[in-house]
All heavy atoms as TSV, in Angstrom:
chain	resi	resn	atom	element	x	y	z
A	1	MET	N	N	48.185	-31.061	-13.322
A	1	MET	CA	C	49.288	-30.564	-14.118
A	1	MET	C	C	49.028	-30.954	-15.577
A	1	MET	O	O	48.580	-32.043	-15.863
A	1	MET	CB	C	50.606	-31.180	-13.651
A	1	MET	CG	C	51.734	-30.784	-14.549
A	1	MET	SD	S	53.356	-31.590	-14.361
A	1	MET	CE	C	53.382	-32.352	-12.827
A	2	LYS	N	N	49.310	-30.030	-16.437
A	2	LYS	CA	C	49.160	-30.295	-17.870
A	2	LYS	C	C	50.529	-30.523	-18.503
A	2	LYS	O	O	51.503	-29.890	-18.123
A	2	LYS	CB	C	48.474	-29.131	-18.555
A	2	LYS	CG	C	47.041	-28.946	-18.114
A	2	LYS	CD	C	46.284	-28.123	-19.116
A	2	LYS	CE	C	44.867	-27.895	-18.678
A	2	LYS	NZ	N	43.997	-29.012	-18.870
A	3	ILE	N	N	50.546	-31.437	-19.434
A	3	ILE	CA	C	51.735	-31.658	-20.261
A	3	ILE	C	C	51.435	-30.964	-21.585
A	3	ILE	O	O	50.419	-31.248	-22.221
A	3	ILE	CB	C	51.991	-33.154	-20.467
A	3	ILE	CG1	C	52.240	-33.825	-19.117
A	3	ILE	CG2	C	53.159	-33.363	-21.421
A	3	ILE	CD1	C	52.255	-35.335	-19.162
A	4	VAL	N	N	52.295	-30.032	-21.978
A	4	VAL	CA	C	52.028	-29.185	-23.141
A	4	VAL	C	C	53.044	-29.472	-24.241
A	4	VAL	O	O	54.244	-29.559	-23.986
A	4	VAL	CB	C	52.075	-27.694	-22.749
A	4	VAL	CG1	C	51.801	-26.810	-23.946
A	4	VAL	CG2	C	51.078	-27.409	-21.633
A	5	ILE	N	N	52.529	-29.603	-25.458
A	5	ILE	CA	C	53.364	-29.730	-26.652
A	5	ILE	C	C	53.214	-28.414	-27.400
A	5	ILE	O	O	52.093	-27.994	-27.703
A	5	ILE	CB	C	52.909	-30.911	-27.529
A	5	ILE	CG1	C	53.002	-32.214	-26.738
A	5	ILE	CG2	C	53.724	-30.974	-28.813
A	5	ILE	CD1	C	52.357	-33.393	-27.432
A	6	GLU	N	N	54.329	-27.751	-27.693
A	6	GLU	CA	C	54.288	-26.441	-28.342
A	6	GLU	C	C	55.169	-26.425	-29.593
A	6	GLU	O	O	56.301	-25.952	-29.553
A	6	GLU	CB	C	54.729	-25.351	-27.374
A	6	GLU	CG	C	53.804	-25.171	-26.202
A	6	GLU	CD	C	54.252	-24.076	-25.264
A	6	GLU	OE1	O	55.464	-23.904	-25.062
A	6	GLU	OE2	O	53.364	-23.395	-24.732
A	7	PRO	N	N	54.645	-26.916	-30.708
A	7	PRO	CA	C	55.431	-26.841	-31.941
A	7	PRO	C	C	55.446	-25.420	-32.498
A	7	PRO	O	O	54.522	-24.636	-32.275
A	7	PRO	CB	C	54.698	-27.789	-32.888
A	7	PRO	CG	C	53.317	-27.870	-32.362
A	7	PRO	CD	C	53.392	-27.616	-30.881
A	8	THR	N	N	56.505	-25.094	-33.196
A	8	THR	CA	C	56.642	-23.795	-33.849
A	8	THR	C	C	56.954	-24.030	-35.316
A	8	THR	O	O	57.857	-24.797	-35.644
A	8	THR	CB	C	57.776	-22.977	-33.210
A	8	THR	OG1	O	57.492	-22.816	-31.823
A	8	THR	CG2	C	57.914	-21.619	-33.866
A	9	LEU	N	N	56.201	-23.381	-36.178
A	9	LEU	CA	C	56.443	-23.440	-37.616
A	9	LEU	C	C	57.109	-22.134	-38.019
A	9	LEU	O	O	56.621	-21.063	-37.677
A	9	LEU	CB	C	55.126	-23.634	-38.366
A	9	LEU	CG	C	54.321	-24.884	-37.972
A	9	LEU	CD1	C	52.955	-24.854	-38.637
A	9	LEU	CD2	C	55.071	-26.136	-38.330
A	10	LYS	N	N	58.221	-22.217	-38.740
A	10	LYS	CA	C	58.956	-21.008	-39.112
A	10	LYS	C	C	59.398	-21.068	-40.568
A	10	LYS	O	O	59.714	-22.116	-41.099
A	10	LYS	CB	C	60.222	-20.866	-38.261
A	10	LYS	CG	C	59.992	-20.606	-36.821
A	10	LYS	CD	C	61.241	-20.131	-36.090
A	10	LYS	CE	C	62.272	-21.202	-35.908
A	10	LYS	NZ	N	63.401	-20.777	-35.059
A	11	THR	N	N	59.413	-19.889	-41.170
A	11	THR	CA	C	60.083	-19.680	-42.453
A	11	THR	C	C	61.050	-18.527	-42.213
A	11	THR	O	O	61.194	-18.058	-41.091
A	11	THR	CB	C	59.080	-19.300	-43.565
A	11	THR	OG1	O	58.506	-18.042	-43.253
A	11	THR	CG2	C	57.996	-20.340	-43.741
A	12	ASP	N	N	61.666	-18.054	-43.270
A	12	ASP	CA	C	62.573	-16.921	-43.120
A	12	ASP	C	C	61.848	-15.664	-42.649
A	12	ASP	O	O	62.433	-14.807	-41.995
A	12	ASP	CB	C	63.285	-16.619	-44.450
A	12	ASP	CG	C	64.262	-17.715	-44.830
A	12	ASP	OD1	O	64.656	-18.499	-43.941
A	12	ASP	OD2	O	64.618	-17.802	-46.009
A	13	THR	N	N	60.565	-15.552	-42.996
A	13	THR	CA	C	59.836	-14.323	-42.681
A	13	THR	C	C	58.672	-14.510	-41.720
A	13	THR	O	O	58.134	-13.535	-41.218
A	13	THR	CB	C	59.295	-13.693	-43.972
A	13	THR	OG1	O	58.437	-14.642	-44.621
A	13	THR	CG2	C	60.416	-13.291	-44.906
A	14	GLU	N	N	58.247	-15.742	-41.483
A	14	GLU	CA	C	57.079	-15.983	-40.641
A	14	GLU	C	C	57.401	-16.962	-39.527
A	14	GLU	O	O	58.257	-17.824	-39.665
A	14	GLU	CB	C	55.937	-16.589	-41.460
A	14	GLU	CG	C	55.322	-15.677	-42.483
A	14	GLU	CD	C	54.155	-16.368	-43.152
A	14	GLU	OE1	O	53.142	-16.590	-42.477
A	14	GLU	OE2	O	54.278	-16.686	-44.336
A	15	LYS	N	N	56.648	-16.819	-38.439
A	15	LYS	CA	C	56.772	-17.748	-37.325
A	15	LYS	C	C	55.403	-17.890	-36.690
A	15	LYS	O	O	54.720	-16.900	-36.423
A	15	LYS	CB	C	57.775	-17.228	-36.302
A	15	LYS	CG	C	57.946	-18.117	-35.101
A	15	LYS	CD	C	58.997	-17.542	-34.160
A	15	LYS	CE	C	59.140	-18.396	-32.929
A	15	LYS	NZ	N	60.125	-17.860	-31.990
A	16	GLU	N	N	54.986	-19.126	-36.484
A	16	GLU	CA	C	53.696	-19.374	-35.851
A	16	GLU	C	C	53.864	-20.495	-34.839
A	16	GLU	O	O	54.367	-21.560	-35.153
A	16	GLU	CB	C	52.650	-19.766	-36.892
A	16	GLU	CG	C	51.274	-19.946	-36.317
A	16	GLU	CD	C	50.238	-20.236	-37.382
A	16	GLU	OE1	O	50.405	-19.782	-38.522
A	16	GLU	OE2	O	49.263	-20.918	-37.052
A	17	ALA	N	N	53.449	-20.229	-33.615
A	17	ALA	CA	C	53.513	-21.232	-32.561
A	17	ALA	C	C	52.101	-21.534	-32.075
A	17	ALA	O	O	51.223	-20.684	-32.119
A	17	ALA	CB	C	54.363	-20.734	-31.409
A	18	PHE	N	N	51.887	-22.748	-31.647
A	18	PHE	CA	C	50.613	-23.134	-31.068
A	18	PHE	C	C	50.878	-24.254	-30.078
A	18	PHE	O	O	51.993	-24.771	-29.999
A	18	PHE	CB	C	49.604	-23.546	-32.146
A	18	PHE	CG	C	50.120	-24.575	-33.106
A	18	PHE	CD1	C	49.833	-25.918	-32.925
A	18	PHE	CD2	C	50.902	-24.213	-34.193
A	18	PHE	CE1	C	50.318	-26.864	-33.802
A	18	PHE	CE2	C	51.379	-25.162	-35.084
A	18	PHE	CZ	C	51.083	-26.495	-34.884
A	19	SER	N	N	49.869	-24.614	-29.302
A	19	SER	CA	C	50.111	-25.627	-28.286
A	19	SER	C	C	48.923	-26.572	-28.140
A	19	SER	O	O	47.794	-26.231	-28.485
A	19	SER	CB	C	50.424	-24.979	-26.939
A	19	SER	OG	O	49.314	-24.266	-26.470
A	20	PHE	N	N	49.236	-27.751	-27.640
A	20	PHE	CA	C	48.254	-28.776	-27.328
A	20	PHE	C	C	48.596	-29.297	-25.941
A	20	PHE	O	O	49.763	-29.449	-25.612
A	20	PHE	CB	C	48.323	-29.927	-28.334
A	20	PHE	CG	C	48.058	-29.501	-29.745
A	20	PHE	CD1	C	49.099	-29.138	-30.582
A	20	PHE	CD2	C	46.766	-29.444	-30.230
A	20	PHE	CE1	C	48.855	-28.734	-31.881
A	20	PHE	CE2	C	46.526	-29.036	-31.532
A	20	PHE	CZ	C	47.564	-28.677	-32.364
A	21	ALA	N	N	47.588	-29.559	-25.131
A	21	ALA	CA	C	47.855	-29.993	-23.763
A	21	ALA	C	C	47.081	-31.266	-23.434
A	21	ALA	O	O	45.974	-31.489	-23.922
A	21	ALA	CB	C	47.475	-28.899	-22.782
A	22	ILE	N	N	47.684	-32.069	-22.587
A	22	ILE	CA	C	47.031	-33.253	-22.042
A	22	ILE	C	C	47.146	-33.142	-20.526
A	22	ILE	O	O	48.192	-32.771	-19.998
A	22	ILE	CB	C	47.659	-34.552	-22.593
A	22	ILE	CG1	C	46.874	-35.777	-22.121
A	22	ILE	CG2	C	49.125	-34.664	-22.235
A	22	ILE	CD1	C	47.271	-37.062	-22.827
A	23	ASP	N	N	46.061	-33.416	-19.847
A	23	ASP	CA	C	46.026	-33.282	-18.393
A	23	ASP	C	C	46.546	-34.568	-17.755
A	23	ASP	O	O	45.952	-35.639	-17.915
A	23	ASP	CB	C	44.596	-32.992	-17.945
A	23	ASP	CG	C	44.533	-32.603	-16.496
A	23	ASP	OD1	O	44.821	-33.459	-15.641
A	23	ASP	OD2	O	44.208	-31.440	-16.217
A	24	LYS	N	N	47.633	-34.447	-17.017
A	24	LYS	CA	C	48.286	-35.598	-16.402
A	24	LYS	C	C	47.366	-36.271	-15.369
A	24	LYS	O	O	47.298	-37.499	-15.312
A	24	LYS	CB	C	49.589	-35.153	-15.750
A	24	LYS	CG	C	50.424	-36.257	-15.198
A	24	LYS	CD	C	51.729	-35.711	-14.649
A	24	LYS	CE	C	52.545	-36.795	-13.990
A	24	LYS	NZ	N	53.765	-36.272	-13.392
A	25	GLU	N	N	46.659	-35.479	-14.575
A	25	GLU	CA	C	45.770	-36.042	-13.562
A	25	GLU	C	C	44.609	-36.806	-14.191
A	25	GLU	O	O	44.171	-37.821	-13.675
A	25	GLU	CB	C	45.233	-34.936	-12.638
A	25	GLU	CG	C	46.254	-34.423	-11.641
A	25	GLU	CD	C	47.226	-33.414	-12.242
A	25	GLU	OE1	O	46.910	-32.786	-13.281
A	25	GLU	OE2	O	48.333	-33.277	-11.688
A	26	GLU	N	N	44.116	-36.289	-15.317
A	26	GLU	CA	C	43.025	-36.972	-16.013
A	26	GLU	C	C	43.469	-38.357	-16.480
A	26	GLU	O	O	42.736	-39.336	-16.324
A	26	GLU	CB	C	42.560	-36.132	-17.207
A	26	GLU	CG	C	41.374	-36.707	-17.940
A	26	GLU	CD	C	40.921	-35.832	-19.087
A	26	GLU	OE1	O	41.152	-34.616	-19.049
A	26	GLU	OE2	O	40.342	-36.379	-20.025
A	27	ILE	N	N	44.667	-38.436	-17.023
A	27	ILE	CA	C	45.195	-39.734	-17.458
A	27	ILE	C	C	45.379	-40.653	-16.251
A	27	ILE	O	O	45.064	-41.847	-16.309
A	27	ILE	CB	C	46.525	-39.563	-18.226
A	27	ILE	CG1	C	46.294	-38.747	-19.505
A	27	ILE	CG2	C	47.150	-40.909	-18.558
A	27	ILE	CD1	C	45.329	-39.346	-20.496
A	28	ALA	N	N	45.866	-40.103	-15.129
A	28	ALA	CA	C	46.047	-40.909	-13.914
A	28	ALA	C	C	44.709	-41.434	-13.407
A	28	ALA	O	O	44.610	-42.599	-12.989
A	28	ALA	CB	C	46.743	-40.085	-12.845
A	29	ASN	N	N	43.668	-40.595	-13.448
A	29	ASN	CA	C	42.336	-41.037	-13.020
A	29	ASN	C	C	41.805	-42.146	-13.913
A	29	ASN	O	O	41.204	-43.104	-13.437
A	29	ASN	CB	C	41.360	-39.861	-12.995
A	29	ASN	CG	C	41.627	-38.903	-11.867
A	29	ASN	OD1	O	42.227	-39.272	-10.857
A	29	ASN	ND2	N	41.205	-37.662	-12.032
A	30	ILE	N	N	42.021	-42.010	-15.206
A	30	ILE	CA	C	41.588	-43.056	-16.144
A	30	ILE	C	C	42.339	-44.352	-15.853
A	30	ILE	O	O	41.748	-45.433	-15.836
A	30	ILE	CB	C	41.809	-42.607	-17.610
A	30	ILE	CG1	C	40.839	-41.478	-17.952
A	30	ILE	CG2	C	41.623	-43.775	-18.577
A	30	ILE	CD1	C	41.129	-40.781	-19.269
A	31	ALA	N	N	43.635	-44.242	-15.581
A	31	ALA	CA	C	44.431	-45.429	-15.261
A	31	ALA	C	C	43.918	-46.090	-13.988
A	31	ALA	O	O	43.845	-47.325	-13.912
A	31	ALA	CB	C	45.902	-45.059	-15.121
A	32	ASN	N	N	43.547	-45.282	-12.998
A	32	ASN	CA	C	43.026	-45.841	-11.744
A	32	ASN	C	C	41.690	-46.539	-11.950
A	32	ASN	O	O	41.416	-47.562	-11.329
A	32	ASN	CB	C	42.878	-44.754	-10.680
A	32	ASN	CG	C	44.212	-44.319	-10.120
A	32	ASN	OD1	O	45.175	-45.079	-10.132
A	32	ASN	ND2	N	44.278	-43.103	-9.624
A	33	LYS	N	N	40.841	-45.973	-12.798
A	33	LYS	CA	C	39.508	-46.533	-13.020
A	33	LYS	C	C	39.520	-47.695	-14.011
A	33	LYS	O	O	38.829	-48.687	-13.818
A	33	LYS	CB	C	38.559	-45.447	-13.523
A	33	LYS	CG	C	38.213	-44.416	-12.485
A	33	LYS	CD	C	37.303	-43.352	-13.069
A	33	LYS	CE	C	37.054	-42.261	-12.040
A	33	LYS	NZ	N	36.290	-41.152	-12.613
A	34	LEU	N	N	40.272	-47.527	-15.097
A	34	LEU	CA	C	40.206	-48.498	-16.199
A	34	LEU	C	C	41.489	-49.295	-16.389
A	34	LEU	O	O	41.560	-50.121	-17.292
A	34	LEU	CB	C	39.860	-47.771	-17.510
A	34	LEU	CG	C	38.565	-46.970	-17.514
A	34	LEU	CD1	C	38.398	-46.220	-18.820
A	34	LEU	CD2	C	37.368	-47.875	-17.255
A	35	GLY	N	N	42.497	-49.003	-15.587
A	35	GLY	CA	C	43.757	-49.723	-15.718
A	35	GLY	C	C	44.644	-49.115	-16.785
A	35	GLY	O	O	44.305	-48.113	-17.431
A	36	LEU	N	N	45.750	-49.753	-16.967
A	36	LEU	CA	C	46.754	-49.266	-17.912
A	36	LEU	C	C	46.228	-49.249	-19.342
A	36	LEU	O	O	46.520	-48.334	-20.107
A	36	LEU	CB	C	48.019	-50.116	-17.812
A	36	LEU	CG	C	49.238	-49.632	-18.573
A	36	LEU	CD1	C	49.614	-48.210	-18.168
A	36	LEU	CD2	C	50.407	-50.579	-18.340
A	37	ALA	N	N	45.426	-50.238	-19.701
A	37	ALA	CA	C	44.876	-50.282	-21.057
A	37	ALA	C	C	44.003	-49.053	-21.328
A	37	ALA	O	O	44.060	-48.473	-22.414
A	37	ALA	CB	C	44.075	-51.560	-21.272
A	38	GLY	N	N	43.218	-48.639	-20.326
A	38	GLY	CA	C	42.383	-47.448	-20.480
A	38	GLY	C	C	43.214	-46.189	-20.623
A	38	GLY	O	O	42.907	-45.322	-21.438
A	39	ALA	N	N	44.272	-46.099	-19.834
A	39	ALA	CA	C	45.159	-44.930	-19.933
A	39	ALA	C	C	45.847	-44.899	-21.291
A	39	ALA	O	O	45.976	-43.828	-21.895
A	39	ALA	CB	C	46.197	-44.961	-18.815
A	40	ASN	N	N	46.272	-46.042	-21.768
A	40	ASN	CA	C	46.906	-46.097	-23.090
A	40	ASN	C	C	45.945	-45.664	-24.185
A	40	ASN	O	O	46.330	-44.962	-25.118
A	40	ASN	CB	C	47.446	-47.498	-23.372
A	40	ASN	CG	C	48.726	-47.779	-22.630
A	40	ASN	OD1	O	49.446	-46.870	-22.240
A	40	ASN	ND2	N	49.005	-49.049	-22.412
A	41	LYS	N	N	44.676	-46.057	-24.079
A	41	LYS	CA	C	43.675	-45.635	-25.066
A	41	LYS	C	C	43.484	-44.121	-25.023
A	41	LYS	O	O	43.349	-43.478	-26.062
A	41	LYS	CB	C	42.344	-46.341	-24.830
A	41	LYS	CG	C	42.346	-47.782	-25.265
A	41	LYS	CD	C	40.993	-48.417	-25.060
A	41	LYS	CE	C	41.027	-49.891	-25.440
A	41	LYS	NZ	N	39.717	-50.535	-25.235
A	42	ALA	N	N	43.470	-43.546	-23.815
A	42	ALA	CA	C	43.318	-42.092	-23.684
A	42	ALA	C	C	44.507	-41.371	-24.309
A	42	ALA	O	O	44.341	-40.367	-24.997
A	42	ALA	CB	C	43.174	-41.713	-22.213
A	43	ILE	N	N	45.699	-41.879	-24.088
A	43	ILE	CA	C	46.900	-41.276	-24.674
A	43	ILE	C	C	46.885	-41.434	-26.190
A	43	ILE	O	O	47.208	-40.492	-26.918
A	43	ILE	CB	C	48.169	-41.887	-24.058
A	43	ILE	CG1	C	48.276	-41.454	-22.589
A	43	ILE	CG2	C	49.417	-41.475	-24.830
A	43	ILE	CD1	C	49.315	-42.201	-21.791
A	44	ASP	N	N	46.477	-42.588	-26.673
A	44	ASP	CA	C	46.366	-42.795	-28.119
A	44	ASP	C	C	45.364	-41.823	-28.737
A	44	ASP	O	O	45.601	-41.274	-29.818
A	44	ASP	CB	C	45.946	-44.235	-28.439
A	44	ASP	CG	C	47.051	-45.241	-28.209
A	44	ASP	OD1	O	48.227	-44.831	-28.071
A	44	ASP	OD2	O	46.745	-46.456	-28.158
A	45	SER	N	N	44.252	-41.598	-28.046
A	45	SER	CA	C	43.239	-40.660	-28.530
A	45	SER	C	C	43.807	-39.250	-28.605
A	45	SER	O	O	43.591	-38.533	-29.590
A	45	SER	CB	C	42.021	-40.697	-27.607
A	45	SER	OG	O	41.085	-39.735	-27.992
A	46	PHE	N	N	44.537	-38.848	-27.566
A	46	PHE	CA	C	45.171	-37.528	-27.577
A	46	PHE	C	C	46.153	-37.425	-28.744
A	46	PHE	O	O	46.156	-36.432	-29.474
A	46	PHE	CB	C	45.910	-37.270	-26.261
A	46	PHE	CG	C	46.781	-36.040	-26.312
A	46	PHE	CD1	C	46.226	-34.780	-26.189
A	46	PHE	CD2	C	48.144	-36.150	-26.514
A	46	PHE	CE1	C	47.023	-33.643	-26.257
A	46	PHE	CE2	C	48.949	-35.023	-26.573
A	46	PHE	CZ	C	48.393	-33.766	-26.454
A	47	ALA	N	N	46.977	-38.444	-28.940
A	47	ALA	CA	C	47.973	-38.421	-30.016
A	47	ALA	C	C	47.294	-38.331	-31.383
A	47	ALA	O	O	47.755	-37.602	-32.263
A	47	ALA	CB	C	48.856	-39.661	-29.940
A	48	GLU	N	N	46.180	-39.027	-31.545
A	48	GLU	CA	C	45.444	-38.971	-32.816
A	48	GLU	C	C	44.882	-37.573	-33.054
A	48	GLU	O	O	45.023	-37.014	-34.145
A	48	GLU	CB	C	44.317	-40.001	-32.804
A	48	GLU	CG	C	43.548	-40.060	-34.105
A	48	GLU	CD	C	42.452	-41.107	-34.077
A	48	GLU	OE1	O	42.442	-41.969	-33.185
A	48	GLU	OE2	O	41.600	-41.057	-34.983
A	49	LYS	N	N	44.275	-36.982	-32.024
A	49	LYS	CA	C	43.728	-35.624	-32.152
A	49	LYS	C	C	44.849	-34.613	-32.406
A	49	LYS	O	O	44.699	-33.706	-33.223
A	49	LYS	CB	C	42.956	-35.239	-30.897
A	49	LYS	CG	C	41.666	-35.988	-30.730
A	49	LYS	CD	C	40.993	-35.633	-29.420
A	49	LYS	CE	C	39.772	-36.487	-29.176
A	49	LYS	NZ	N	39.167	-36.231	-27.869
A	50	TYR	N	N	45.974	-34.790	-31.709
A	50	TYR	CA	C	47.120	-33.899	-31.899
A	50	TYR	C	C	47.629	-33.990	-33.327
A	50	TYR	O	O	47.896	-32.967	-33.964
A	50	TYR	CB	C	48.243	-34.248	-30.915
A	50	TYR	CG	C	49.546	-33.576	-31.254
A	50	TYR	CD1	C	49.767	-32.243	-30.922
A	50	TYR	CD2	C	50.554	-34.252	-31.930
A	50	TYR	CE1	C	50.950	-31.611	-31.243
A	50	TYR	CE2	C	51.740	-33.626	-32.263
A	50	TYR	CZ	C	51.937	-32.315	-31.919
A	50	TYR	OH	O	53.100	-31.693	-32.255
A	51	THR	N	N	47.750	-35.195	-33.849
A	51	THR	CA	C	48.260	-35.398	-35.201
A	51	THR	C	C	47.346	-34.736	-36.229
A	51	THR	O	O	47.817	-34.041	-37.137
A	51	THR	CB	C	48.404	-36.900	-35.505
A	51	THR	OG1	O	49.302	-37.472	-34.548
A	51	THR	CG2	C	48.937	-37.136	-36.901
A	52	ILE	N	N	46.058	-34.906	-36.073
A	52	ILE	CA	C	45.098	-34.289	-36.996
A	52	ILE	C	C	45.192	-32.767	-36.917
A	52	ILE	O	O	45.266	-32.080	-37.948
A	52	ILE	CB	C	43.666	-34.773	-36.692
A	52	ILE	CG1	C	43.528	-36.254	-37.055
A	52	ILE	CG2	C	42.625	-33.925	-37.430
A	52	ILE	CD1	C	42.274	-36.904	-36.519
A	53	ALA	N	N	45.213	-32.231	-35.706
A	53	ALA	CA	C	45.290	-30.776	-35.532
A	53	ALA	C	C	46.601	-30.218	-36.080
A	53	ALA	O	O	46.616	-29.161	-36.712
A	53	ALA	CB	C	45.137	-30.414	-34.058
A	54	PHE	N	N	47.700	-30.943	-35.849
A	54	PHE	CA	C	48.989	-30.486	-36.357
A	54	PHE	C	C	48.995	-30.460	-37.886
A	54	PHE	O	O	49.474	-29.503	-38.495
A	54	PHE	CB	C	50.127	-31.378	-35.853
A	54	PHE	CG	C	51.467	-30.964	-36.398
A	54	PHE	CD1	C	52.116	-29.848	-35.897
A	54	PHE	CD2	C	52.062	-31.667	-37.434
A	54	PHE	CE1	C	53.346	-29.447	-36.411
A	54	PHE	CE2	C	53.292	-31.276	-37.951
A	54	PHE	CZ	C	53.927	-30.162	-37.438
A	55	LYS	N	N	48.443	-31.480	-38.513
A	55	LYS	CA	C	48.375	-31.511	-39.975
A	55	LYS	C	C	47.552	-30.342	-40.509
A	55	LYS	O	O	47.913	-29.735	-41.521
A	55	LYS	CB	C	47.777	-32.837	-40.452
A	55	LYS	CG	C	48.718	-34.005	-40.311
A	55	LYS	CD	C	48.052	-35.292	-40.777
A	55	LYS	CE	C	48.957	-36.481	-40.627
A	55	LYS	NZ	N	48.298	-37.729	-41.069
A	56	GLN	N	N	46.454	-30.014	-39.827
A	56	GLN	CA	C	45.632	-28.881	-40.244
A	56	GLN	C	C	46.403	-27.573	-40.120
A	56	GLN	O	O	46.377	-26.742	-41.030
A	56	GLN	CB	C	44.347	-28.825	-39.423
A	56	GLN	CG	C	43.379	-29.936	-39.746
A	56	GLN	CD	C	42.198	-29.974	-38.798
A	56	GLN	OE1	O	42.249	-29.439	-37.698
A	56	GLN	NE2	N	41.131	-30.643	-39.221
A	57	LYS	N	N	47.083	-27.377	-38.979
A	57	LYS	CA	C	47.875	-26.157	-38.785
A	57	LYS	C	C	48.991	-26.056	-39.808
A	57	LYS	O	O	49.268	-24.982	-40.341
A	57	LYS	CB	C	48.472	-26.117	-37.375
A	57	LYS	CG	C	47.474	-25.901	-36.297
A	57	LYS	CD	C	47.024	-24.463	-36.277
A	57	LYS	CE	C	46.143	-24.201	-35.076
A	57	LYS	NZ	N	45.655	-22.843	-35.034
A	58	LEU	N	N	49.646	-27.167	-40.086
A	58	LEU	CA	C	50.726	-27.183	-41.071
A	58	LEU	C	C	50.189	-26.836	-42.458
A	58	LEU	O	O	50.791	-26.028	-43.177
A	58	LEU	CB	C	51.432	-28.538	-41.086
A	58	LEU	CG	C	52.589	-28.688	-42.056
A	58	LEU	CD1	C	53.694	-27.664	-41.786
A	58	LEU	CD2	C	53.159	-30.103	-41.986
A	59	ALA	N	N	49.059	-27.399	-42.826
A	59	ALA	CA	C	48.459	-27.089	-44.124
A	59	ALA	C	C	48.103	-25.613	-44.222
A	59	ALA	O	O	48.368	-24.968	-45.256
A	59	ALA	CB	C	47.231	-27.963	-44.353
A	60	GLU	N	N	47.525	-25.052	-43.153
A	60	GLU	CA	C	47.190	-23.628	-43.136
A	60	GLU	C	C	48.445	-22.781	-43.273
A	60	GLU	O	O	48.467	-21.794	-44.013
A	60	GLU	CB	C	46.472	-23.258	-41.836
A	60	GLU	CG	C	45.079	-23.834	-41.715
A	60	GLU	CD	C	44.499	-23.661	-40.329
A	60	GLU	OE1	O	45.085	-22.943	-39.485
A	60	GLU	OE2	O	43.439	-24.257	-40.068
A	61	PHE	N	N	49.493	-23.160	-42.573
A	61	PHE	CA	C	50.749	-22.413	-42.610
A	61	PHE	C	C	51.370	-22.466	-44.003
A	61	PHE	O	O	51.847	-21.457	-44.527
A	61	PHE	CB	C	51.714	-22.998	-41.574
A	61	PHE	CG	C	52.982	-22.206	-41.423
A	61	PHE	CD1	C	53.007	-21.023	-40.696
A	61	PHE	CD2	C	54.175	-22.643	-41.998
A	61	PHE	CE1	C	54.184	-20.293	-40.551
A	61	PHE	CE2	C	55.344	-21.929	-41.850
A	61	PHE	CZ	C	55.355	-20.744	-41.122
A	62	LEU	N	N	51.330	-23.626	-44.634
A	62	LEU	CA	C	51.921	-23.775	-45.963
A	62	LEU	C	C	51.110	-23.077	-47.040
A	62	LEU	O	O	51.669	-22.673	-48.065
A	62	LEU	CB	C	52.079	-25.254	-46.304
A	62	LEU	CG	C	53.071	-26.037	-45.463
A	62	LEU	CD1	C	53.002	-27.521	-45.774
A	62	LEU	CD2	C	54.484	-25.514	-45.667
A	63	ASN	N	N	49.826	-22.901	-46.809
A	63	ASN	CA	C	48.957	-22.279	-47.802
A	63	ASN	C	C	48.852	-20.768	-47.648
A	63	ASN	O	O	48.075	-20.135	-48.348
A	63	ASN	CB	C	47.562	-22.898	-47.763
A	63	ASN	CG	C	47.543	-24.287	-48.347
A	63	ASN	OD1	O	48.220	-24.552	-49.331
A	63	ASN	ND2	N	46.802	-25.177	-47.720
A	64	LYS	N	N	49.621	-20.173	-46.748
A	64	LYS	CA	C	49.594	-18.710	-46.584
A	64	LYS	C	C	50.261	-18.037	-47.751
A	64	LYS	O	O	51.183	-18.472	-48.325
A	64	LYS	CB	C	50.317	-18.302	-45.302
A	64	LYS	CG	C	49.508	-18.561	-44.079
A	64	LYS	CD	C	50.255	-18.020	-42.875
A	64	LYS	CE	C	49.440	-18.232	-41.630
A	64	LYS	NZ	N	50.116	-17.705	-40.456
């Protein structure tokens, strides 16, 4: 199962949606193999990648 984050950027005339997903089973497997600390690192990595990608999308949207 994937957990999906779907932010939407809107103005009065434009709307752009995109999504980012994290695989729940993958995180569970990491937790089983590496423990909670490993799962937390995987989630932190996803959050960092999501934040970078969101900033890029926001910059592109604002520069239209």
